[in-house]
C-alpha positions as CSV (number, residue, x, y, z in Angstrom):
1,X,80.9,62.5,174.4
2,X,81.7,59.0,173.0
3,X,85.2,59.3,174.5
4,X,83.6,59.8,178.0
5,X,81.4,56.7,177.4
6,X,84.5,54.7,176.6
7,X,86.5,56.0,179.6
8,X,86.8,52.5,181.2
9,X,88.1,50.9,178.1
10,X,91.5,52.3,177.2
11,X,91.9,50.8,173.7
12,X,88.4,51.6,172.7
13,X,88.8,55.2,174.1
14,X,91.9,55.6,171.9
15,X,90.1,54.3,168.8
16,X,87.1,56.6,169.4
17,X,89.4,59.6,169.9
18,X,91.3,58.7,166.7
19,X,88.0,58.4,164.7
20,X,86.0,61.3,166.2
21,X,88.6,63.6,167.7
22,X,90.9,64.7,164.8
23,X,89.2,63.7,161.6
24,X,86.5,66.1,160.3
25,X,84.0,64.9,157.8
26,X,83.7,67.4,155.0
27,X,80.1,68.1,154.3
28,X,78.8,69.4,150.9
29,X,78.2,72.8,152.5
30,X,81.7,72.9,153.8
31,X,83.2,72.0,150.5
32,X,81.1,74.6,148.7
33,X,82.1,77.2,151.3
34,X,85.8,76.4,150.9
35,X,85.5,76.5,147.1
36,X,83.9,79.9,147.3
37,X,86.6,81.2,149.6
38,X,89.3,79.9,147.2
39,X,87.6,81.5,144.3
40,X,87.3,84.8,146.2
41,X,91.0,84.8,147.0
42,X,91.9,84.1,143.4
43,X,89.6,86.9,142.2
44,X,91.1,89.3,144.7
45,X,94.6,88.4,143.7
46,X,93.8,88.9,140.0
47,X,92.2,92.3,140.7
48,X,95.3,93.4,142.7
49,X,97.6,92.2,139.9
50,X,95.6,94.2,137.4
51,X,95.7,97.3,139.6
52,X,99.5,96.9,139.9
53,X,99.8,96.3,136.1
54,X,97.8,99.4,135.3
55,X,99.9,101.5,137.7
56,X,103.2,100.3,136.1
57,X,101.9,101.0,132.7
58,X,100.8,104.5,133.7
59,X,103.7,105.6,135.8
60,X,106.5,103.9,133.9
61,X,105.0,104.2,130.4
62,X,105.4,100.5,129.9
63,X,103.6,98.1,127.7
64,X,101.3,95.6,129.3
65,X,103.9,92.9,128.5
66,X,106.7,94.8,130.1
67,X,104.6,95.3,133.2
68,X,103.6,91.6,133.3
69,X,107.3,90.7,133.1
70,X,108.2,93.1,135.9
71,X,105.4,91.6,138.1
72,X,106.9,88.1,137.3
73,X,103.7,86.8,135.8
74,X,104.4,83.5,133.9
75,X,104.3,84.1,130.2
76,X,101.6,81.5,129.8
77,X,99.2,83.7,131.8
78,X,99.8,86.8,129.7
79,X,96.7,86.3,127.5
80,X,94.5,85.9,130.6
81,X,95.6,89.3,132.0
82,X,95.8,91.0,128.6
83,X,92.2,90.1,128.0
84,X,91.2,91.4,131.4
85,X,92.8,94.8,130.7
86,X,90.4,95.4,127.8
């Protein structure tokens, strides 16, 4: 709407478009929503990794550490997943 009001003024129109057109102000609600989505994705990823971990342990008779290595989980994250298995 502001772009339409500034239609006669080329430079002003460009500035209004730059400020209002492409830049989105992040509201607190948007930030919380995005954070929740990210946490949900991380939780889903961890659950899938645990599912795969258990499957490898069962079908291949591997230890949890062997399965974690096969899934290319960084060694620093082993304690996190080992505690989630229990």
